[in-house]
N, C-alpha and C positions, 0 to 999 in steps of 0.2 A: 695365713689362708695358703693351703697348698693348691698346686696346680700342675697340670700334665700339659706339656706343649710338644707338639708332633707336626711333622712335615704335612702339608694339607695345601696344595697348589690351588685347588678350588674353593676354599674358604668355607665349605658345608661341614655340618655335623657329620661325624662318623660313628653311626650306632655300634658297630661293631667294636670300635675302639673304648666306646662308652661302657658297652656291655662287659667286655674283658675287665675294665678296671673296676667296675661296679662289683664284679665277682669277687676279685681279688681283695679289694677293701672291705667288703661285707664279710669275707672269711676270716679276715684278719681281726676284726673291731666287733663282730656280731655278739661275742660271749662276754664282752666287758660291760660291767654295770658299774654305775656310779656309787662309791661306797658310802656317800652321804645320803643318797635318796633312793638307791637300788633301782634305777632306771637306766634303760640302755640308750644309746645315742642313736640318731637319725642323720643321714647325709645323702646328698644327691650331686649329680655331676651336671656342672651348667656351663654350656657350650658359649665361648666367648670368639666370635670370629676374629682372625681367619684361622687360628690354629691352637687353640688353648681350650682345655676343660678344667675348670675350677672347681674345687672340691668344697662344698658347703656343707659344714657340720653343725647340726642342732643339737644342743644338750641341754640338760636341766640345770647345769649351773656352769660359770665361767671357768672354774677350776677342773670340771670333768671335760669341758671343751677342750682345754689346753692339753689335757693330758692325751685325748684322741687326736687332736692336732699334731702332737709330737710323735704319735703311733704311726700315723699316716706318713708323715715326713721321713720318719725311720725307714718304713717300708718302701716307700719310693725311691730312696737314695740308693 
C-alpha cells in the first residue's frame, strides 16, 4: 500500500494536498486497463491522522492491483 506522508502540525486532513495528489495519480493511471478483464482501476486517498494519506487501490484482480500499486509507487518516488 502506498502512502503520502507530509508535515502536519494540526493533524487534520488537508483537502488541497489530497486534491493535488488525486489529480496527479488519476492522470497517471486513468488510461491503464486490465489486460485480462478490460477494466479500469479505482482509487481513493484515505487520511490517517496525524500526517498520512494512504492510497487505497481497488482493481478487478490482484495482478492488476499490483501493477497499479507499482506504477503509483514509481510515480511517487
